[in-house]
Every structure is written in structure tokens, then in C-alpha cells.
KOLNU-949732 format. One record per residue (C-alpha): residue number from 1; residue in one letter; z, y, x. Coordinates in steps of 0.05 Angstrom, whole numbers, always signed. Example, Ala and Ser with C-alpha at 12.3 -4.5 7.8 and 13.67 -1.06 7.14 Angstrom:
<r pos="1" code="A" up="+156" north="-90" east="+246"/>
<r pos="2" code="S" up="+143" north="-21" east="+273"/>
***
This chain:
<r pos="1" code="M" up="-1721" north="-537" east="-7"/>
<r pos="2" code="R" up="-1655" north="-546" east="-46"/>
<r pos="3" code="I" up="-1602" north="-539" east="+5"/>
<r pos="4" code="A" up="-1530" north="-553" east="+0"/>
<r pos="5" code="V" up="-1487" north="-529" east="+52"/>
<r pos="6" code="L" up="-1420" north="-562" east="+68"/>
<r pos="7" code="T" up="-1377" north="-523" east="+110"/>
<r pos="8" code="S" up="-1306" north="-507" east="+136"/>
<r pos="9" code="L" up="-1321" north="-431" east="+160"/>
<r pos="10" code="Y" up="-1351" north="-381" east="+116"/>
<r pos="11" code="P" up="-1334" north="-312" east="+101"/>
<r pos="12" code="G" up="-1292" north="-287" east="+41"/>
<r pos="13" code="P" up="-1253" north="-230" east="+18"/>
<r pos="14" code="P" up="-1191" north="-240" east="+60"/>
<r pos="15" code="R" up="-1230" north="-265" east="+119"/>
<r pos="16" code="P" up="-1296" north="-219" east="+123"/>
<r pos="17" code="F" up="-1309" north="-239" east="+197"/>
<r pos="18" code="E" up="-1301" north="-315" east="+194"/>
<r pos="19" code="G" up="-1364" north="-356" east="+198"/>
<r pos="20" code="V" up="-1409" north="-291" east="+196"/>
<r pos="21" code="F" up="-1462" north="-328" east="+233"/>
<r pos="22" code="A" up="-1465" north="-384" east="+188"/>
<r pos="23" code="E" up="-1475" north="-334" east="+132"/>
<r pos="24" code="R" up="-1527" north="-298" east="+167"/>
<r pos="25" code="R" up="-1565" north="-363" east="+181"/>
<r pos="26" code="W" up="-1564" north="-382" east="+103"/>
<r pos="27" code="V" up="-1577" north="-315" east="+81"/>
<r pos="28" code="G" up="-1642" north="-319" east="+120"/>
<r pos="29" code="M" up="-1658" north="-385" east="+95"/>
<r pos="30" code="L" up="-1647" north="-357" east="+23"/>
<r pos="31" code="E" up="-1693" north="-300" east="+40"/>
<r pos="32" code="R" up="-1747" north="-350" east="+63"/>
<r pos="33" code="G" up="-1751" north="-372" east="-5"/>
<r pos="34" code="H" up="-1702" north="-434" east="-2"/>
<r pos="35" code="D" up="-1649" north="-451" east="-55"/>
<r pos="36" code="V" up="-1584" north="-448" east="-14"/>
<r pos="37" code="S" up="-1513" north="-462" east="-43"/>
<r pos="38" code="V" up="-1449" north="-466" east="-5"/>
<r pos="39" code="T" up="-1384" north="-510" east="-15"/>
<r pos="40" code="Q" up="-1326" north="-492" east="+31"/>
<r pos="41" code="P" up="-1266" north="-540" east="+7"/>
<r pos="42" code="L" up="-1199" north="-508" east="+27"/>
<r pos="43" code="P" up="-1128" north="-534" east="+32"/>
<r pos="44" code="R" up="-1083" north="-525" east="-24"/>
<r pos="45" code="T" up="-1028" north="-478" east="-11"/>
<r pos="46" code="P" up="-956" north="-457" east="-41"/>
<r pos="47" code="G" up="-987" north="-399" east="-82"/>
<r pos="48" code="P" up="-963" north="-335" east="-81"/>
<r pos="49" code="L" up="-906" north="-357" east="-35"/>
<r pos="50" code="A" up="-958" north="-369" east="+22"/>
<r pos="51" code="R" up="-952" north="-334" east="+88"/>
<r pos="52" code="G" up="-1000" north="-320" east="+147"/>
<r pos="53" code="K" up="-1062" north="-356" east="+146"/>
<r pos="54" code="W" up="-1041" north="-396" east="+83"/>
<r pos="55" code="A" up="-1035" north="-329" east="+47"/>
<r pos="56" code="E" up="-1107" north="-313" east="+69"/>
<r pos="57" code="I" up="-1131" north="-385" east="+43"/>
<r pos="58" code="H" up="-1093" north="-373" east="-22"/>
<r pos="59" code="R" up="-1131" north="-307" east="-35"/>
<r pos="60" code="M" up="-1198" north="-335" east="-25"/>
<r pos="61" code="P" up="-1235" north="-340" east="-92"/>
<r pos="62" code="V" up="-1250" north="-407" east="-122"/>
<r pos="63" code="A" up="-1322" north="-386" east="-133"/>
<r pos="64" code="E" up="-1362" north="-326" east="-116"/>
<r pos="65" code="Q" up="-1434" north="-297" east="-104"/>
<r pos="66" code="R" up="-1443" north="-270" east="-33"/>
<r pos="67" code="R" up="-1507" north="-239" east="-15"/>
<r pos="68" code="G" up="-1549" north="-286" east="-69"/>
<r pos="69" code="I" up="-1509" north="-348" east="-49"/>
<r pos="70" code="A" up="-1467" north="-383" east="-93"/>
<r pos="71" code="V" up="-1404" north="-403" east="-54"/>
<r pos="72" code="E" up="-1350" north="-454" east="-86"/>
<r pos="73" code="R" up="-1287" north="-469" east="-56"/>
<r pos="74" code="P" up="-1252" north="-531" east="-87"/>
<r pos="75" code="R" up="-1183" north="-545" east="-59"/>
<r pos="76" code="Y" up="-1156" north="-608" east="-32"/>
<r pos="77" code="L" up="-1088" north="-633" east="-6"/>
<r pos="78" code="H" up="-1085" north="-616" east="+75"/>
<r pos="79" code="V" up="-1030" north="-654" east="+107"/>
<r pos="80" code="P" up="-1020" north="-625" east="+179"/>
<r pos="81" code="G" up="-1026" north="-674" east="+236"/>
<r pos="82" code="Y" up="-1072" north="-724" east="+196"/>
<r pos="83" code="P" up="-1144" north="-701" east="+218"/>
<r pos="84" code="R" up="-1175" north="-763" east="+195"/>
<r pos="85" code="R" up="-1147" north="-767" east="+124"/>
<r pos="86" code="N" up="-1158" north="-693" east="+119"/>
<r pos="87" code="A" up="-1229" north="-698" east="+136"/>
<r pos="88" code="R" up="-1238" north="-752" east="+86"/>
<r pos="89" code="L" up="-1211" north="-713" east="+36"/>
<r pos="90" code="F" up="-1249" north="-651" east="+51"/>
<r pos="91" code="A" up="-1312" north="-688" east="+46"/>
<r pos="92" code="R" up="-1299" north="-725" east="-21"/>
<r pos="93" code="V" up="-1276" north="-657" east="-49"/>
<r pos="94" code="G" up="-1335" north="-625" east="-29"/>
<r pos="95" code="L" up="-1386" north="-678" east="-45"/>
<r pos="96" code="A" up="-1355" north="-686" east="-117"/>
<r pos="97" code="R" up="-1387" north="-610" east="-126"/>
<r pos="98" code="I" up="-1450" north="-616" east="-84"/>
<r pos="99" code="L" up="-1477" north="-684" east="-113"/>
<r pos="100" code="R" up="-1477" north="-656" east="-179"/>
<r pos="101" code="T" up="-1529" north="-608" east="-161"/>
<r pos="102" code="R" up="-1579" north="-660" east="-136"/>
<r pos="103" code="P" up="-1599" north="-625" east="-72"/>
<r pos="104" code="D" up="-1658" north="-641" east="-28"/>
<r pos="105" code="V" up="-1614" north="-648" east="+34"/>
<r pos="106" code="V" up="-1543" north="-635" east="+56"/>
<r pos="107" code="V" up="-1521" north="-594" east="+119"/>
<r pos="108" code="C" up="-1456" north="-607" east="+149"/>
<r pos="109" code="D" up="-1446" north="-540" east="+180"/>
<r pos="110" code="Y" up="-1395" north="-544" east="+233"/>
<r pos="111" code="A" up="-1397" north="-617" east="+253"/>
<r pos="112" code="W" up="-1323" north="-635" east="+238"/>
<r pos="113" code="P" up="-1292" north="-642" east="+185"/>
<r pos="114" code="A" up="-1359" north="-633" east="+149"/>
<r pos="115" code="G" up="-1392" north="-691" east="+181"/>
<r pos="116" code="Q" up="-1350" north="-738" east="+150"/>
<r pos="117" code="A" up="-1393" north="-726" east="+86"/>
<r pos="118" code="A" up="-1452" north="-767" east="+122"/>
<r pos="119" code="L" up="-1419" north="-833" east="+107"/>
<r pos="120" code="R" up="-1420" north="-817" east="+34"/>
<r pos="121" code="L" up="-1488" north="-787" east="+35"/>
<r pos="122" code="R" up="-1521" north="-843" east="+63"/>
<r pos="123" code="A" up="-1495" north="-886" east="+10"/>
<r pos="124" code="A" up="-1519" north="-840" east="-39"/>
<r pos="125" code="G" up="-1589" north="-839" east="-11"/>
<r pos="126" code="V" up="-1581" north="-766" east="+3"/>
<r pos="127" code="P" up="-1612" north="-737" east="+68"/>
<r pos="128" code="C" up="-1560" north="-704" east="+113"/>
<r pos="129" code="V" up="-1562" north="-663" east="+178"/>
<r pos="130" code="I" up="-1500" north="-646" east="+219"/>
<r pos="131" code="N" up="-1500" north="-579" east="+254"/>
<r pos="132" code="G" up="-1454" north="-565" east="+314"/>
<r pos="133" code="R" up="-1432" north="-498" east="+339"/>
<r pos="134" code="G" up="-1381" north="-513" east="+396"/>
<r pos="135" code="S" up="-1310" north="-532" east="+385"/>
<r pos="136" code="D" up="-1327" north="-576" east="+325"/>
<r pos="137" code="V" up="-1362" north="-620" east="+375"/>
<r pos="138" code="L" up="-1331" north="-610" east="+443"/>
<r pos="139" code="E" up="-1255" north="-602" east="+419"/>
<r pos="140" code="V" up="-1261" north="-656" east="+368"/>
<r pos="141" code="A" up="-1290" north="-706" east="+414"/>
<r pos="142" code="G" up="-1247" north="-687" east="+469"/>
<r pos="143" code="E" up="-1178" north="-663" east="+462"/>
<r pos="144" code="A" up="-1172" north="-681" east="+387"/>
<r pos="145" code="G" up="-1192" north="-755" east="+406"/>
<r pos="146" code="L" up="-1241" north="-760" east="+349"/>
<r pos="147" code="A" up="-1303" north="-782" east="+387"/>
<r pos="148" code="A" up="-1310" north="-848" east="+356"/>
<r pos="149" code="E" up="-1303" north="-817" east="+283"/>
<r pos="150" code="L" up="-1355" north="-760" east="+299"/>
<r pos="151" code="A" up="-1400" north="-814" east="+331"/>
<r pos="152" code="Q" up="-1399" north="-852" east="+266"/>
<r pos="153" code="C" up="-1418" north="-791" east="+223"/>
<r pos="154" code="L" up="-1474" north="-776" east="+266"/>
<r pos="155" code="A" up="-1500" north="-843" east="+266"/>
<r pos="156" code="S" up="-1496" north="-844" east="+191"/>
<r pos="157" code="A" up="-1534" north="-782" east="+185"/>
<r pos="158" code="G" up="-1593" north="-793" east="+232"/>
<r pos="159" code="H" up="-1603" north="-724" east="+239"/>
<r pos="160" code="W" up="-1564" north="-670" east="+279"/>
<r pos="161" code="C" up="-1581" north="-602" east="+307"/>
<r pos="162" code="A" up="-1541" north="-551" east="+347"/>
<r pos="163" code="V" up="-1537" north="-480" east="+376"/>
<r pos="164" code="S" up="-1544" north="-501" east="+446"/>
<r pos="165" code="Q" up="-1577" north="-556" east="+488"/>
<r pos="166" code="D" up="-1508" north="-567" east="+519"/>
<r pos="167" code="L" up="-1481" north="-587" east="+447"/>
<r pos="168" code="I" up="-1542" north="-628" east="+435"/>
<r pos="169" code="D" up="-1537" north="-668" east="+497"/>
<r pos="170" code="V" up="-1464" north="-686" east="+477"/>
<r pos="171" code="M" up="-1487" north="-701" east="+407"/>
<r pos="172" code="D" up="-1544" north="-746" east="+426"/>
<r pos="173" code="G" up="-1493" north="-786" east="+473"/>
<r pos="174" code="L" up="-1443" north="-790" east="+410"/>
<r pos="175" code="G" up="-1500" north="-812" east="+363"/>
<r pos="176" code="G" up="-1528" north="-860" east="+414"/>
<r pos="177" code="D" up="-1599" north="-834" east="+409"/>
<r pos="178" code="A" up="-1626" north="-794" east="+467"/>
<r pos="179" code="G" up="-1671" north="-744" east="+446"/>
<r pos="180" code="R" up="-1655" north="-745" east="+369"/>
<r pos="181" code="G" up="-1617" north="-673" east="+366"/>
<r pos="182" code="V" up="-1657" north="-612" east="+351"/>
<r pos="183" code="L" up="-1640" north="-544" east="+383"/>
<r pos="184" code="V" up="-1631" north="-490" east="+330"/>
<r pos="185" code="P" up="-1603" north="-432" east="+367"/>
<r pos="186" code="N" up="-1577" north="-372" east="+335"/>
<r pos="187" code="G" up="-1616" north="-310" east="+332"/>
<r pos="188" code="V" up="-1597" north="-238" east="+347"/>
<r pos="189" code="D" up="-1614" north="-177" east="+307"/>
<r pos="190" code="L" up="-1658" north="-139" east="+351"/>
<r pos="191" code="E" up="-1661" north="-77" east="+310"/>
<r pos="192" code="L" up="-1586" north="-73" east="+305"/>
<r pos="193" code="F" up="-1569" north="-90" east="+375"/>
<r pos="194" code="H" up="-1612" north="-49" east="+422"/>
<r pos="195" code="L" up="-1619" north="+2" east="+478"/>
<r pos="196" code="R" up="-1579" north="+66" east="+463"/>
<r pos="197" code="D" up="-1550" north="+125" east="+503"/>
<r pos="198" code="R" up="-1487" north="+104" east="+532"/>
<r pos="199" code="A" up="-1450" north="+171" east="+534"/>
<r pos="200" code="T" up="-1470" north="+187" east="+462"/>
<r pos="201" code="A" up="-1443" north="+120" east="+435"/>
<r pos="202" code="R" up="-1379" north="+126" east="+476"/>
<r pos="203" code="A" up="-1368" north="+199" east="+447"/>
<r pos="204" code="S" up="-1372" north="+168" east="+376"/>
<r pos="205" code="L" up="-1315" north="+121" east="+390"/>
<r pos="206" code="D" up="-1241" north="+140" east="+383"/>
<r pos="207" code="V" up="-1218" north="+71" east="+415"/>
<r pos="208" code="F" up="-1246" north="+98" east="+481"/>
<r pos="209" code="A" up="-1218" north="+164" east="+478"/>
<r pos="210" code="G" up="-1198" north="+191" east="+545"/>
<r pos="211" code="A" up="-1240" north="+140" east="+583"/>
<r pos="212" code="D" up="-1274" north="+174" east="+645"/>
<r pos="213" code="G" up="-1292" north="+109" east="+679"/>
<r pos="214" code="P" up="-1326" north="+43" east="+670"/>
<r pos="215" code="V" up="-1308" north="+7" east="+600"/>
<r pos="216" code="V" up="-1300" north="-68" east="+601"/>
<r pos="217" code="L" up="-1305" north="-106" east="+535"/>
<r pos="218" code="V" up="-1278" north="-172" east="+516"/>
<r pos="219" code="V" up="-1304" north="-193" east="+446"/>
<r pos="220" code="G" up="-1276" north="-255" east="+415"/>
<r pos="221" code="H" up="-1215" north="-289" east="+380"/>
<r pos="222" code="L" up="-1154" north="-277" east="+421"/>
<r pos="223" code="I" up="-1140" north="-350" east="+425"/>
<r pos="224" code="E" up="-1124" north="-404" east="+480"/>
<r pos="225" code="R" up="-1194" north="-433" east="+480"/>
<r pos="226" code="K" up="-1224" north="-362" east="+495"/>
<r pos="227" code="D" up="-1176" north="-349" east="+549"/>
<r pos="228" code="P" up="-1169" north="-274" east="+541"/>
<r pos="229" code="L" up="-1106" north="-274" east="+587"/>
<r pos="230" code="L" up="-1155" north="-293" east="+647"/>
<r pos="231" code="A" up="-1201" north="-237" east="+625"/>
<r pos="232" code="L" up="-1146" north="-191" east="+632"/>
<r pos="233" code="D" up="-1126" north="-218" east="+701"/>
<r pos="234" code="A" up="-1191" north="-211" east="+723"/>
<r pos="235" code="F" up="-1197" north="-136" east="+700"/>
<r pos="236" code="A" up="-1132" north="-117" east="+734"/>
<r pos="237" code="R" up="-1153" north="-148" east="+800"/>
<r pos="238" code="G" up="-1227" north="-122" east="+799"/>
<r pos="239" code="A" up="-1242" north="-62" east="+757"/>
<r pos="240" code="P" up="-1231" north="+5" east="+787"/>
<r pos="241" code="A" up="-1168" north="+43" east="+773"/>
<r pos="242" code="N" up="-1203" north="+94" east="+720"/>
<r pos="243" code="A" up="-1235" north="+33" east="+686"/>
<r pos="244" code="L" up="-1217" north="+15" east="+612"/>
<r pos="245" code="C" up="-1212" north="-55" east="+581"/>
<r pos="246" code="C" up="-1221" north="-61" east="+505"/>
<r pos="247" code="F" up="-1206" north="-126" east="+466"/>
<r pos="248" code="V" up="-1245" north="-134" east="+403"/>
<r pos="249" code="G" up="-1220" north="-187" east="+359"/>
<r pos="250" code="R" up="-1155" north="-215" east="+335"/>
<r pos="251" code="G" up="-1107" north="-276" east="+343"/>
<r pos="252" code="A" up="-1047" north="-305" east="+365"/>
<r pos="253" code="L" up="-1046" north="-285" east="+437"/>
<r pos="254" code="E" up="-1046" north="-207" east="+426"/>
<r pos="255" code="A" up="-970" north="-204" east="+437"/>
<r pos="256" code="D" up="-985" north="-242" east="+498"/>
<r pos="257" code="L" up="-1033" north="-198" east="+522"/>
<r pos="258" code="R" up="-996" north="-137" east="+508"/>
<r pos="259" code="A" up="-937" north="-165" east="+545"/>
<r pos="260" code="R" up="-984" north="-184" east="+607"/>
<r pos="261" code="A" up="-1016" north="-117" east="+608"/>
<r pos="262" code="D" up="-947" north="-86" east="+619"/>
<r pos="263" code="E" up="-934" north="-137" east="+674"/>
<r pos="264" code="L" up="-993" north="-118" east="+710"/>
<r pos="265" code="G" up="-986" north="-45" east="+698"/>
<r pos="266" code="V" up="-1048" north="-31" east="+669"/>
<r pos="267" code="A" up="-1021" north="-27" east="+590"/>
<r pos="268" code="E" up="-1048" north="+48" east="+592"/>
<r pos="269" code="R" up="-1115" north="+24" east="+605"/>
<r pos="270" code="V" up="-1120" north="-29" east="+559"/>
<r pos="271" code="R" up="-1143" north="-18" east="+483"/>
<r pos="272" code="F" up="-1142" north="-66" east="+424"/>
<r pos="273" code="A" up="-1196" north="-56" east="+374"/>
<r pos="274" code="G" up="-1182" north="-110" east="+325"/>
<r pos="275" code="E" up="-1240" north="-145" east="+290"/>
<r pos="276" code="R" up="-1304" north="-100" east="+280"/>
<r pos="277" code="T" up="-1364" north="-107" east="+236"/>
<r pos="278" code="P" up="-1433" north="-116" east="+267"/>
<r pos="279" code="D" up="-1450" north="-42" east="+263"/>
<r pos="280" code="E" up="-1392" north="-27" east="+298"/>
<r pos="281" code="L" up="-1399" north="-73" east="+351"/>
<r pos="282" code="A" up="-1466" north="-52" east="+368"/>
<r pos="283" code="T" up="-1440" north="+15" east="+382"/>
<r pos="284" code="L" up="-1384" north="-12" east="+422"/>
<r pos="285" code="Y" up="-1436" north="-55" east="+463"/>
<r pos="286" code="A" up="-1476" north="+9" east="+471"/>
<r pos="287" code="A" up="-1415" north="+48" east="+498"/>
<r pos="288" code="A" up="-1391" north="-5" east="+550"/>
<r pos="289" code="D" up="-1412" north="-19" east="+620"/>
<r pos="290" code="A" up="-1398" north="-94" east="+618"/>
<r pos="291" code="L" up="-1375" north="-153" east="+578"/>
<r pos="292" code="L" up="-1328" north="-201" east="+600"/>
<r pos="293" code="L" up="-1324" north="-270" east="+572"/>
<r pos="294" code="T" up="-1273" north="-324" east="+601"/>
<r pos="295" code="S" up="-1279" north="-382" east="+547"/>
<r pos="296" code="R" up="-1258" north="-454" east="+565"/>
<r pos="297" code="R" up="-1309" north="-479" east="+513"/>
<r pos="298" code="E" up="-1367" north="-447" east="+484"/>
<r pos="299" code="G" up="-1426" north="-466" east="+439"/>
<r pos="300" code="R" up="-1479" north="-412" east="+459"/>
<r pos="301" code="P" up="-1438" north="-349" east="+452"/>
<r pos="302" code="N" up="-1467" north="-298" east="+402"/>
<r pos="303" code="V" up="-1428" north="-242" east="+438"/>
<r pos="304" code="V" up="-1471" north="-253" east="+500"/>
<r pos="305" code="L" up="-1536" north="-250" east="+458"/>
<r pos="306" code="E" up="-1513" north="-186" east="+429"/>
<r pos="307" code="A" up="-1489" north="-156" east="+490"/>
<r pos="308" code="L" up="-1559" north="-175" east="+530"/>
<r pos="309" code="A" up="-1599" north="-149" east="+471"/>
<r pos="310" code="S" up="-1562" north="-82" east="+477"/>
<r pos="311" code="G" up="-1576" north="-79" east="+553"/>
<r pos="312" code="L" up="-1500" north="-92" east="+568"/>
<r pos="313" code="P" up="-1488" north="-132" east="+632"/>
<r pos="314" code="V" up="-1449" north="-195" east="+624"/>
<r pos="315" code="L" up="-1401" north="-234" east="+669"/>
<r pos="316" code="A" up="-1382" north="-301" east="+638"/>
<r pos="317" code="T" up="-1346" north="-366" east="+661"/>
<r pos="318" code="D" up="-1396" north="-425" east="+657"/>
<r pos="319" code="A" up="-1377" north="-460" east="+592"/>
<r pos="320" code="G" up="-1422" north="-499" east="+546"/>
<r pos="321" code="G" up="-1488" north="-463" east="+530"/>
<r pos="322" code="T" up="-1469" north="-400" east="+563"/>
<r pos="323" code="A" up="-1514" north="-416" east="+628"/>
<r pos="324" code="E" up="-1571" north="-422" east="+579"/>
<r pos="325" code="L" up="-1568" north="-347" east="+569"/>
<r pos="326" code="L" up="-1547" north="-322" east="+636"/>
<r pos="327" code="S" up="-1594" north="-365" east="+684"/>
<r pos="328" code="R" up="-1633" north="-310" east="+703"/>
<r pos="329" code="W" up="-1570" north="-276" east="+735"/>
<r pos="330" code="K" up="-1524" north="-337" east="+759"/>
<r pos="331" code="A" up="-1508" north="-302" east="+823"/>
<r pos="332" code="G" up="-1483" north="-242" east="+790"/>
<r pos="333" code="S" up="-1462" north="-260" east="+718"/>
<r pos="334" code="L" up="-1444" north="-333" east="+710"/>
<r pos="335" code="A" up="-1378" north="-353" east="+743"/>
<r pos="336" code="Q" up="-1364" north="-423" east="+769"/>
<r pos="337" code="T" up="-1293" north="-405" east="+781"/>
<r pos="338" code="R" up="-1232" north="-394" east="+735"/>
<r pos="339" code="D" up="-1194" north="-361" east="+790"/>
<r pos="340" code="A" up="-1176" north="-288" east="+766"/>
<r pos="341" code="A" up="-1180" north="-255" east="+838"/>
<r pos="342" code="Q" up="-1253" north="-284" east="+847"/>
<r pos="343" code="L" up="-1272" north="-264" east="+776"/>
<r pos="344" code="G" up="-1248" north="-193" east="+788"/>
<r pos="345" code="R" up="-1288" north="-190" east="+856"/>
<r pos="346" code="M" up="-1349" north="-209" east="+808"/>
<r pos="347" code="L" up="-1331" north="-160" east="+758"/>
<r pos="348" code="A" up="-1326" north="-106" east="+814"/>
<r pos="349" code="A" up="-1395" north="-124" east="+839"/>
<r pos="350" code="L" up="-1423" north="-123" east="+772"/>
<r pos="351" code="L" up="-1398" north="-55" east="+754"/>
<r pos="352" code="T" up="-1424" north="-30" east="+816"/>
<r pos="353" code="A" up="-1494" north="-55" east="+813"/>
<r pos="354" code="A" up="-1512" north="-80" east="+744"/>
<r pos="355" code="P" up="-1578" north="-115" east="+726"/>
<r pos="356" code="D" up="-1635" north="-71" east="+697"/>
<r pos="357" code="R" up="-1617" north="-54" east="+623"/>
<r pos="358" code="E" up="-1688" north="-69" east="+600"/>
<r pos="359" code="E" up="-1693" north="-132" east="+637"/>
<r pos="360" code="L" up="-1629" north="-154" east="+602"/>
<r pos="361" code="R" up="-1654" north="-142" east="+538"/>
<r pos="362" code="A" up="-1722" north="-175" east="+546"/>
<r pos="363" code="S" up="-1684" north="-239" east="+566"/>
<r pos="364" code="V" up="-1667" north="-251" east="+493"/>
<r pos="365" code="E" up="-1723" north="-217" east="+454"/>
<r pos="366" code="H" up="-1750" north="-286" east="+439"/>
<r pos="367" code="L" up="-1688" north="-310" east="+407"/>
<r pos="368" code="S" up="-1700" north="-274" east="+341"/>
<r pos="369" code="W" up="-1673" north="-299" east="+271"/>
<r pos="370" code="A" up="-1740" north="-318" east="+246"/>
<r pos="371" code="A" up="-1748" north="-362" east="+306"/>
<r pos="372" code="S" up="-1679" north="-393" east="+288"/>
<r pos="373" code="F" up="-1697" north="-405" east="+216"/>
<r pos="374" code="E" up="-1766" north="-437" east="+234"/>
<r pos="375" code="A" up="-1728" north="-488" east="+278"/>
<r pos="376" code="L" up="-1678" north="-505" east="+221"/>
<r pos="377" code="E" up="-1733" north="-511" east="+170"/>
<r pos="378" code="R" up="-1769" north="-564" east="+218"/>
<r pos="379" code="C" up="-1703" north="-599" east="+227"/>
<r pos="380" code="I" up="-1688" north="-606" east="+151"/>
<r pos="381" code="D" up="-1758" north="-624" east="+134"/>
<r pos="382" code="G" up="-1756" north="-680" east="+181"/>
<r pos="383" code="A" up="-1696" north="-706" east="+152"/>
<r pos="384" code="I" up="-1722" north="-702" east="+79"/>
<r pos="385" code="R" up="-1788" north="-736" east="+100"/>
<r pos="386" code="E" up="-1750" north="-791" east="+136"/>
<r pos="387" code="G" up="-1700" north="-798" east="+75"/>
<r pos="388" code="A" up="-1765" north="-806" east="+30"/>
<r pos="389" code="L" up="-1795" north="-860" east="+71"/>
<r pos="390" code="R" up="-1728" north="-898" east="+68"/>
<r pos="391" code="T" up="-1731" north="-901" east="-4"/>
***
């Protein structure tokens, strides 16, 4: 199949960790013999004068080959505060490149703004699949107030998939077609994330230097949606006095976290590891005693998959598709509260009596990347076949 991917998130030299799971999916499809290309429209920037995230966008190459996939990044005029206009321009610029290649199908990876392309693709007679990953559905249809627009995109595409059943249910409701969506969960690299000796892994990490007690990991962007401040408060209230909390990721809330750690008197027991490669993450999971995830919204969190594959116990708030991964340990690992004191008590209990590591790994061994690719192939093939029947 000739698959053209239209996406707003994909790794590039200045942002090597952005959209890494999307890249893993499309590289896998390339390796299975499909012709895959990626188009990632980006906002125009003030050039060399750009600062912060705009500087990173400016440095993104207009075209590159990444792991065998041609990635193009045309620019469009993005005006903050005008999401509908920006999404239309995003789609228009992206499709101007994509339709020249005459693909069999276009996958709008991350439902918004890429899903805006569905209207034009339907008019052009090109099959389209919209893929949901989390906030691109939940936040857009909720706080962003774009539910009607996203519903129109789904109806125009006629085909959609998502990484969790929770997202599928939301998209089915928006699209007005119950049972239409296809579950295509992300896989987990079971060779990279596996059971290892904890002491050996810990000894290899400078970030855990001096740790003589349990280590709690908080992995993810340090942003409001992930609510790392709640994780810090829960750690301060529930973890033993010799425990260490390590934040893995970057984001706007890092300064707030450092200030809050000082207020709580735990600054000496809090570490900031920044963003890490998958290999480094695997060692961190192996060295830790628990993963703490306090998100307000989630798709189907990859960090939970990786932790469980590594035999690492997880305590997570009940957000999105998280429960789909932790249903076997709801009493001990899935929190129905956002109260820091209660979360702290649950964390203390998990550190005291963790589930069996081999059982944790066994719970996700069926979620391989091969199974994910097969599900995606079935979904895309269905869209192409239905498109052929219409023509």
C-alpha cells in the first residue's frame, strides 16, 4: 500500500523525542513492505530571530530522510488564537504535497488538525483514515470547543482508529457511527523493555547516585495535562523518608516543580533527568521501584506499557485508556482520586507490597508491535476497499 501520513507531530533534529511512537509505527509499516511518506506542515517563524519553541520549529529541516521514510515539512501561516483557520491552512498545505504522489490512502495521524484534510480528500476521492492518540481528540472536542468540527472531519473520512477503546468510544460518538472505530493500540518493544536486575541497573545511573531507598519515576512532559505537581505532592506525602523521586521529561512546569519541592522539604530527594532515549528509559524502568502517573487526560499511555513490560509496578490516576492496561490491579494501581494524600497512601502501599514482576510483564506481552501493525493494516485496507467500491 502507498500510505501518505499527514501529521502535526513527528521527530526531527531539534525535537528528537516528539512523536516517537508515531515514528515507530510508520517505520514498522515501512519494514512490512508498505510505501510510507510523512508530511508535517509547520508554522512559519520569524527566522533566525525566533526564540523558544519557535526557534526549534525554525530549525526543523524542510525535507529529510528519517529511518528510510521521506519527511516533508512545508510551512504555513499560523495565527495563534484561530484554531479553525489554522487547521484548514495546515490541511491545505499538507495536501498540496501529498496529492501529487497519488497515494492509496492518507492517514491523518493525530486527529486534529490533520483530520481537517478529510473534507478535501473525500472530494478528491482519496480514502482517508483519522487516527486518535489522546488530547488530539479529548482536548480538542472538550476544552478547545471544536467538537462539531472534529465530528464533521470524522463523518467525511468515514474511517477512524485510535490507541485506546476509550478514544474509540468518543470518536464513534462524534462520528455518529457506533462500532465504526478500530482499536489500533501502540505496541511495546518487549526486547528492549524486559526484566533486569534492579541493583545492577541502578548502579549504572548517575541520576540515582546516593539513593539508598525506593525510587519513584514520573515519566512524561512536565505540563499541566500530565499534572506532575500532583505526583510530587503524592510522593512527599506517601513515600518513605529515604525514597527518591525522579522526573523524566521536560516542560513548562519544571520551575514550578523545583519551587514546590523546596516548599515540601523534599528538594534533596527529587531529581530531574530531562528527556531520555528509549535505551536510557529501559534502564530507568529497570532501576526504579514504581512508576507514578497522575495525568488528567490520556490515550493509552506508552509509559505504562513500557513500565509493565519491565516488571515495574504502576500507580496511575484513572484517565482515558489507562484502566485498559491496569484492570487486573485496580485495587492497588488504578486511583479513582486526585487527592494527594490518598495517592500518597496508595503509593506507600504499592512500594510495600508490589505485584509480582513476572505477572506485570505477562499482562502486556500480547501487545507487541507486530500485533499493532496487523491491526493498522486491516483498518487501512478496509478504507481502501470501501473507497474502491464508491468509485
